[in-house]
C-alpha positions as CSV (number, residue, x, y, z in Angstrom):
1,X,9.2,25.5,21.0
2,X,8.8,21.7,21.2
3,X,5.5,20.0,20.5
4,X,4.9,16.6,21.9
5,X,3.3,14.0,19.7
6,X,1.5,11.0,21.0
7,X,0.6,7.6,19.5
8,X,-2.8,7.8,17.7
9,X,-2.5,11.5,17.0
10,X,-3.3,12.7,13.5
11,X,-0.8,15.1,11.9
12,X,-0.6,17.1,8.7
13,X,2.6,17.2,6.6
14,X,3.9,20.0,4.5
15,X,4.1,17.9,1.3
16,X,1.4,15.4,0.3
17,X,2.1,11.7,0.0
18,X,2.2,10.2,-3.5
19,X,-1.5,9.2,-3.0
20,X,-2.4,12.9,-2.5
21,X,-3.1,12.8,1.2
22,X,-1.3,15.0,3.8
23,X,-3.0,13.4,6.8
24,X,-1.0,10.8,8.8
25,X,-1.5,8.9,12.1
26,X,1.4,8.5,14.5
27,X,2.0,4.9,15.3
28,X,5.3,5.2,17.2
29,X,7.3,8.0,18.9
30,X,10.8,8.1,20.1
31,X,14.1,8.4,18.3
32,X,12.2,7.3,15.2
33,X,8.6,8.1,14.3
34,X,6.4,5.6,12.5
35,X,3.5,7.1,10.5
36,X,0.6,5.6,8.6
37,X,-1.1,7.5,5.7
38,X,-4.8,7.9,6.4
39,X,-5.7,7.5,2.7
40,X,-3.7,4.5,1.4
41,X,-2.5,3.0,4.7
42,X,1.2,3.0,3.8
43,X,3.5,2.9,6.8
44,X,6.8,4.9,6.8
45,X,9.4,5.5,9.4
46,X,11.3,8.8,9.8
47,X,14.0,9.8,12.1
48,X,13.3,12.6,14.6
49,X,14.9,15.3,12.5
50,X,13.1,14.3,9.3
51,X,9.8,14.1,11.1
52,X,9.9,17.5,12.7
53,X,10.9,19.0,9.3
54,X,8.0,17.3,7.5
55,X,5.2,18.2,10.0
56,X,3.2,21.3,9.4
57,X,3.3,23.4,12.7
58,X,0.6,25.9,11.9
59,X,-1.7,24.7,14.7
60,X,-1.1,24.4,18.4
61,X,-1.8,21.0,19.9
């Protein structure tokens, strides 16, 4: 099952960020994913494999 993510979508990660938040906003999709933490506004880039492993898939979108 493949879930499509879009720019501007809010996702939840399995592990919290160092600031304590698990909520992220998707800024870029493709081969790499760019995410912004909704608490501290830090921006990170993950490759596709890391991104899909980090995202909590308990909810259908």
